C-alpha positions as a printed NumPy array, in Angstrom:
array([[ 72.938, -43.524,  46.72 ],
       [ 72.322, -45.678,  43.713],
       [ 69.976, -44.144,  41.872],
       [ 67.009, -46.966,  41.114],
       [ 65.714, -47.273,  37.415],
       [ 62.117, -46.827,  36.9  ],
       [ 60.173, -49.369,  36.123],
       [ 59.865, -50.681,  32.61 ],
       [ 56.546, -51.345,  31.284],
       [ 55.549, -55.038,  30.501],
       [ 54.168, -55.418,  26.267],
       [ 51.613, -56.983,  27.879],
       [ 50.802, -53.84 ,  30.375],
       [ 51.854, -51.634,  26.831],
       [ 49.947, -53.594,  24.632],
       [ 47.191, -53.587,  26.735],
       [ 46.92 , -49.895,  27.156],
       [ 47.809, -49.484,  22.903],
       [ 44.171, -51.608,  22.951],
       [ 42.577, -49.607,  25.659],
       [ 43.815, -46.214,  23.326],
       [ 42.427, -47.678,  19.609],
       [ 38.908, -48.982,  21.462],
       [ 38.648, -45.305,  22.805],
       [ 38.925, -44.072,  19.276],
       [ 37.095, -46.348,  17.39 ],
       [ 33.483, -45.435,  19.524],
       [ 34.936, -42.02 ,  19.135],
       [ 34.481, -42.565,  15.781],
       [ 31.033, -44.351,  16.325],
       [ 29.872, -41.904,  17.888],
       [ 30.517, -38.842,  15.151],
       [ 30.037, -41.082,  11.86 ],
       [ 26.048, -41.642,  14.141],
       [ 25.881, -37.991,  14.959],
       [ 26.765, -36.848,  11.133],
       [ 23.971, -39.452,  10.075],
       [ 21.051, -38.338,  12.169],
       [ 21.976, -34.494,  11.074],
       [ 21.705, -35.543,   7.528],
       [ 18.638, -37.712,   7.755],
       [ 16.929, -34.71 ,   9.675],
       [ 18.122, -32.42 ,   7.029],
       [ 17.204, -34.601,   4.326],
       [ 13.279, -36.059,   5.458],
       [ 12.712, -32.401,   6.997],
       [ 13.907, -29.84 ,   4.417],
       [ 10.848, -27.56 ,   5.459],
       [ 11.024, -27.648,   8.85 ],
       [ 11.926, -23.829,   9.952],
       [  9.395, -22.92 ,   7.388],
       [  6.427, -24.968,   9.135],
       [  3.35 , -23.084,  10.337],
       [  3.722, -20.944,   7.665],
       [ -0.102, -19.087,   7.574],
       [ -0.474, -20.703,   3.716],
       [ -3.239, -22.265,   1.727],
       [ -1.878, -24.201,  -1.957],
       [ -3.839, -25.748,  -4.311],
       [ -4.063, -27.522,  -7.539],
       [ -5.59 , -25.652, -10.707],
       [ -6.448, -27.47 , -14.236],
       [ -7.78 , -24.778, -16.73 ],
       [-10.36 , -24.958, -19.339],
       [ -7.937, -23.915, -21.52 ],
       [ -5.41 , -26.824, -19.75 ],
       [ -3.148, -24.775, -17.932],
       [ -2.133, -26.224, -14.82 ],
       [ -1.456, -23.141, -11.82 ],
       [  0.211, -24.581,  -8.827],
       [ -0.734, -21.542,  -6.48 ],
       [ -0.195, -20.393,  -2.869],
       [ -2.858, -19.006,  -2.087],
       [ -1.085, -16.022,   1.073],
       [ -1.498, -12.88 ,   3.466],
       [  0.987,  -9.569,   1.869],
       [  1.356,  -8.983,   4.837],
       [  3.286, -12.693,   5.257],
       [  5.233, -12.723,   2.166],
       [  8.871, -10.653,   1.601],
       [ 11.72 , -10.196,  -0.844],
       [ 14.649, -12.273,  -0.593],
       [ 18.425, -12.788,  -2.616],
       [ 18.986, -16.232,  -2.787],
       [ 20.75 , -16.87 ,  -5.835],
       [ 19.974, -20.66 ,  -6.142],
       [ 17.311, -22.781,  -7.284],
       [ 13.755, -22.229,  -4.948],
       [ 13.587, -26.052,  -4.873],
       [ 17.056, -25.829,  -3.394],
       [ 16.418, -22.818,  -0.632],
       [ 14.565, -24.657,   0.903],
       [ 11.826, -21.317,   1.611],
       [  8.805, -21.635,   1.081],
       [  7.999, -18.9  ,  -1.492],
       [  8.005, -18.356,  -6.367],
       [ 10.642, -16.927,  -8.161],
       [ 10.492, -12.977,  -8.459],
       [ 11.809, -11.119, -10.363],
       [ 14.418, -10.44 , -14.126],
       [ 17.799, -10.916, -13.521],
       [ 21.282, -11.343, -15.214],
       [ 23.817, -13.12 , -13.708],
       [ 23.677, -11.99 , -10.005],
       [ 22.4  ,  -8.897, -11.352],
       [ 18.504,  -8.15 , -10.839],
       [ 16.32 ,  -6.126, -13.73 ],
       [ 13.066,  -5.292, -12.027],
       [ 12.698,  -3.901,  -9.156],
       [ 12.868,  -5.312,  -5.719],
       [ 12.385,  -3.454,  -2.601],
       [ 12.37 ,  -3.904,   1.37 ],
       [ 11.1  ,  -1.178,   4.257],
       [ 12.859,   1.278,   1.278],
       [ 15.977,  -0.762,   0.687],
       [ 17.365,  -3.262,  -2.475],
       [ 16.725,  -6.464,  -2.113],
       [ 20.362,  -7.311,  -3.667],
       [ 22.085,  -4.265,  -2.158],
       [ 25.172,  -6.042,  -1.882],
       [ 26.048,  -6.394,  -5.265],
       [ 26.857,  -3.034,  -5.444],
       [ 26.06 ,   0.313,  -7.302],
       [ 23.587,  -1.571, -10.86 ],
       [ 20.907,  -4.675,  -9.918],
       [ 20.066,  -4.111,  -6.604],
       [ 16.59 ,  -3.72 ,  -7.495],
       [ 16.117,  -0.23 ,  -6.893],
       [ 14.764,   0.182, -10.418],
       [ 12.64 ,  -1.522, -13.378],
       [ 16.277,  -1.601, -15.404],
       [ 15.31 ,   0.361, -19.355],
       [ 11.835,  -0.283, -18.679],
       [  9.032,   1.497, -16.648],
       [  7.567,  -1.544, -15.908],
       [  3.963,  -3.522, -14.092],
       [  5.554,  -3.435, -10.06 ],
       [  3.853,  -5.166,  -7.456],
       [  3.557,  -3.313,  -4.45 ],
       [  2.3  ,  -3.992,  -0.869],
       [  1.729,  -1.125,   1.74 ],
       [  1.891,  -1.601,   5.363],
       [  0.51 ,   1.201,   6.155],
       [ -2.831,   0.429,   4.937],
       [ -1.966,  -3.396,   4.336],
       [ -2.958,  -2.909,   0.256],
       [ -1.557,  -4.227,  -2.672],
       [ -1.587,  -2.539,  -6.128],
       [ -0.034,  -1.857,  -9.333],
       [  2.178,   0.736, -10.346],
       [  3.601,   1.065, -13.76 ],
       [  7.234,   2.656, -12.1  ],
       [ 11.107,   2.727, -14.254],
       [ 12.113,   3.313, -10.431],
       [ 11.781,   2.504,  -6.73 ],
       [ 12.641,   6.869,  -6.282],
       [  8.98 ,   7.   ,  -8.432],
       [  6.206,   4.001,  -5.818],
       [  3.559,   5.785,  -3.894],
       [  2.967,   4.576,  -0.051],
       [  2.436,   6.281,   3.573],
       [  5.027,   4.158,   5.052],
       [  8.724,   4.01 ,   3.512],
       [  9.695,   1.628,   5.86 ],
       [  6.602,  -1.069,   5.565],
       [  6.398,  -2.324,   2.481],
       [  8.083,  -4.967,  -0.231],
       [  7.947,  -4.233,  -4.272],
       [  8.637,  -6.324,  -6.977],
       [  8.413,  -6.142, -10.192],
       [  7.465,  -7.782, -13.086],
       [  5.038,  -7.446, -16.361],
       [  1.644,  -5.464, -16.338],
       [ -1.667,  -7.75 , -16.354],
       [ -4.18 ,  -5.769, -16.577],
       [ -6.571,  -7.915, -14.922],
       [-10.257,  -6.062, -15.185],
       [ -9.315,  -3.817, -18.971],
       [ -9.328,  -6.839, -21.566],
       [ -8.73 ,  -4.558, -24.151],
       [ -5.623,  -3.272, -23.359],
       [ -3.735,  -5.421, -21.904],
       [ -0.842,  -6.888, -24.999],
       [ -0.435,  -3.162, -25.821],
       [  0.973,  -2.563, -21.724],
       [  2.496,  -5.381, -21.703],
       [  4.404,  -3.851, -25.69 ],
       [  5.584,  -1.075, -23.686],
       [  7.214,  -3.098, -20.909],
       [  8.56 ,  -5.139, -23.206],
       [  7.279,  -8.857, -21.911],
       [  9.563, -10.413, -22.934],
       [  8.946, -13.66 , -25.472],
       [  4.513, -13.257, -25.179],
       [  3.776, -15.64 , -27.652],
       [  5.599, -18.471, -26.671],
       [  5.241, -21.176, -25.333],
       [  6.528, -20.974, -22.037],
       [  6.484, -22.158, -18.547],
       [  5.408, -18.745, -16.551],
       [  5.122, -16.84 , -13.369],
       [  2.692, -14.25 , -11.76 ],
       [  1.78 , -12.493,  -8.779],
       [ -1.918, -11.364,  -8.276],
       [ -3.893,  -9.987,  -5.71 ],
       [ -8.774, -10.08 ,  -5.49 ],
       [-10.244,  -7.757,  -3.451],
       [-10.769,  -8.857,  -0.321],
       [ -6.926,  -9.034,  -0.224],
       [ -5.811, -11.836,  -0.409],
       [ -1.994, -12.663,  -2.723],
       [ -1.705, -15.792,  -5.179],
       [  1.805, -16.666,  -6.322],
       [  1.606, -18.747,  -9.072],
       [  3.938, -20.817, -11.076],
       [  2.302, -23.06 , -14.005],
       [  3.435, -26.681, -14.732],
       [  2.845, -26.144, -18.716],
       [  3.823, -24.25 , -20.737],
       [  1.807, -21.139, -22.608],
       [  2.084, -18.246, -24.263],
       [  1.228, -15.204, -21.905],
       [ -2.635, -14.777, -24.117],
       [ -2.515, -18.326, -22.296],
       [ -1.448, -18.3  , -18.609],
       [ -3.654, -14.626, -18.431],
       [ -6.436, -16.57 , -19.68 ],
       [ -5.649, -19.555, -17.394],
       [ -5.244, -17.425, -14.364],
       [ -9.08 , -15.167, -14.828],
       [-10.714, -18.424, -14.995],
       [ -9.418, -20.307, -12.107],
       [ -8.006, -18.172,  -9.862],
       [ -9.462, -16.059,  -7.359],
       [-13.904, -16.845,  -7.722],
       [-13.574, -14.195, -10.449],
       [-12.498, -11.527,  -8.012],
       [ -9.001, -10.396,  -8.906],
       [ -7.862,  -6.849,  -9.007],
       [ -4.898,  -7.324, -10.725],
       [ -1.394,  -9.055, -10.767],
       [  2.043,  -9.368, -12.796],
       [  3.223, -11.47 , -15.161],
       [  7.125, -12.618, -13.509],
       [ 10.316, -13.774, -14.796],
       [  9.181, -17.355, -16.186],
       [ 10.488, -20.259, -18.488],
       [ 12.78 , -21.917, -16.766],
       [ 12.468, -19.23 , -14.126],
       [  9.157, -20.432, -13.189],
       [  9.521, -22.386,  -9.51 ],
       [  7.459, -23.226,  -6.416],
       [  8.516, -24.052,  -3.638],
       [  6.019, -25.581,  -0.532],
       [  5.774, -28.992,   1.29 ],
       [  2.965, -29.596,  -0.887],
       [  5.096, -29.259,  -4.683],
       [  8.671, -28.533,  -5.673],
       [  8.892, -26.848,  -9.493],
       [ 12.786, -26.535, -10.368],
       [ 11.491, -24.929, -14.121],
       [ 14.585, -25.536, -15.792],
       [ 17.036, -26.155, -12.42 ],
       [ 18.761, -22.903, -12.78 ],
       [ 19.472, -20.67 , -10.223],
       [ 17.357, -17.825, -10.377],
       [ 18.714, -14.129,  -8.296],
       [ 15.619, -12.923,  -5.75 ],
       [ 12.283, -15.186,  -4.223],
       [  9.11 , -14.015,  -2.928],
       [  8.718, -15.535,   0.178],
       [  6.208, -16.434,   2.294],
       [  7.901, -15.316,   5.713],
       [  5.413, -16.468,   8.66 ]])
């Protein structure tokens, strides 16, 4: 039986099929392009999409001494500590910079529910101590929903009712309400560059339990910064607080303002999450 040769495709048919395939590929490429552009535009136009609905109030105060203070007022229950290893303004999370650091090592206490926030790093620089010095540490005790400043070297020294429900941020004591001895206390705690004109950061609270996260836009000494806070924040009802890392590390991010410091990355931030 004679076998018939398979019908050969004409040149015209081949050109038509190739044209169809090219058209399909072109359409898919165009769809992919617009998908990428859509995602990029969404990210660029709404970087705080996941941060909307948070419970805080932003305001800007200019003190009588000329220092401009950017403030996020919230409740301590709405705050946590988080390792970011990034500039706060690039992390896309509402809050301010936290404690002192070197490289990727956290040199200030940074604890949440008895766990150091930088625990992945290993044994040193995790956030379980104020390295070298006993320093002012802002502690929120979740069981009593109360803030306090405790001078401690190690996180194990902190006093809270429930060790599974608290956070602690190390810094330098501000000693609000103790104007005669606050400078001596900062000397004991080895506050860095207290007299230099630098950007400054702080966390303070009032007698109603409100927490104020503060970053300066203008430079000044610790004394000028403290004076501006006492005069401008809390309507005379502040109880206490701590100085945080300063200079280029003084950073704030919210939908209302973005202060990048000198654009350096920081290890850890105080983040508003509720």
